N, C-alpha and C positions, 0 to 999 in steps of 0.2 A: 556383510558388513563386519560381523563378528570376526571373521577370519582376517579381513584388513586391520582391525583394531588390535588383534592379538599379534599379528605380523609387526605392526608399528611399535608395539611395546617391546617386543623381543629385540628389534633392531635398536631402538632408543636405549635399552638397558644394556645391550652389548657395548653401544658406543660410549655410554657412561662409565662402564666398568673399565674400559680401555683407557679413558681420558683421566679418571681419577684413581686409578690403581696406581702403586708406588713399586718401581723396581730401583732399588738403590744404585744400580750400576747405570742406569740411563742418564743419558745428558739431555739437555733442551734442544740442543741444535742437532739435527739429524742429517742434513745436507745443505750444502751451499754450492749453486751452480752459477757460473758465469756465462751469459747469453750475450754475443757479439752481434749488434746490429750496425748499421750504416752510420748513424749520427750519433748512437749512445751506447752504452753497455748496460746490462741488466743483471743484477745480482738476484736470485731468487733463492730465499732461505726456507727451509722446511723444518718444522718443529715437532717435537715429541709430544707436546700437550698444548693447549690453546694458549695464545699469547695476544696480549693486547699491546699496541703502541701508546703509551702515556703521553709522550712528547719527545721532541727532539732540539737539540741546539747544536749549531744554528739551524734555522729554517730551511735554507735553500742552498748555500754554498759555503765554501771556505776550505781549510786543510784538515780540520778535524770535525767528525761527526760523531756526536753523542747521542744514542736513542734509548730513552728510558722505557723499559719494559715492565710488563705485569703478567706473571704466569698465573693462568687459571687452573690449578690442578693440586692436589694433595701432594705432599712430599717436598723435599728442598731440592732446588736447582741452584746451589751455591757454589758450583765449580766455576774456575776459570778456564776458558778454552780458547786457544789460539786458533782461529778459524782460517787465517790465511795460509798457514803451513798445512793444517790438516785437510781443508776442504778446497780452497780456491787454487793455491799453488803459487809460489813465489813468482815464477815468470809470467803467469796469468795475471797476477796482482799488478805487475808492472804495466800491463796494458792499460790500467785504469788509474796509474799513479799511486797505487795503494802500497803502503809500507807496513801496515799493521791492521789486523782485524781481530777483535777479540770480544768474546763474550764474558763479562765480568758479573758473577753471581754473587760475589762475597763482598763487595764494596758498599759502604753507607750510601743509603738513598737508592740503590740498585734494586734489581739488576739492570745492567746497560749493555748495549752493543756499541762498541768503539771503533771507529775506523779512522785511520791517519793516512794523509796522502802527502807526497812530495812536492806537490803544487796545487793551487786551488782549483776545485772542480765544483760543479753544480749537482744537485741530487734531489730527488723526489722519493719519499718513503711512503708506502701505501701496505696497508694490511691485507691478507687474504680473505676472501669471503668466509671461510671456515675458521678462521683464526690460528689455523695450523700454518701459516704460511706468511711471508712477507717479501715484498719487492722493493728493491732499491735501484733506482734509474740513476746513472752517473753519466755526465756529459762534461766535456772540456769547457773551461771559461773562456 
C-alpha cells in the first residue's frame, strides 16, 4: 500500500509540475485536427495546459462562433494565434466553410476562440475529460 501511495504522489507531482510550469515560448494551442465523418466534421483541439469552456455565443448555430475560455495554469497565454493557417489549413477549412479560426488571448474579456464561416453552420462544443482538449462538431444547416 505504501508503494502505491508513493507512486501516486510521484505521478501527481509530475503532472502538477508539467501543468503549472511556465515556458515563455509555449502557446496554449498545441494542435488542431480535422476529422471527416459522413454527416459532420469534427475539430479536435489539444491544449498545452488545462482549459475550461466558460461559455459560447451563439449556442448552436450561425456564421460566427465565439468560445470564452479559462486557462488553468501559471503564466500568461495572451498571444493571438491564427489556427486556420497554422493547424487546420486553408483548403481543409473550406470543407467546413471556415474562413477564420483564431485564439485571441489579449482581448478584453478573453481569452476567446473565434471561428468565422462563410455560411451558417451548426456546432456543438465539448470539453475533453482531462481539460487538455476540446471537440467542436460542425454540421451544415
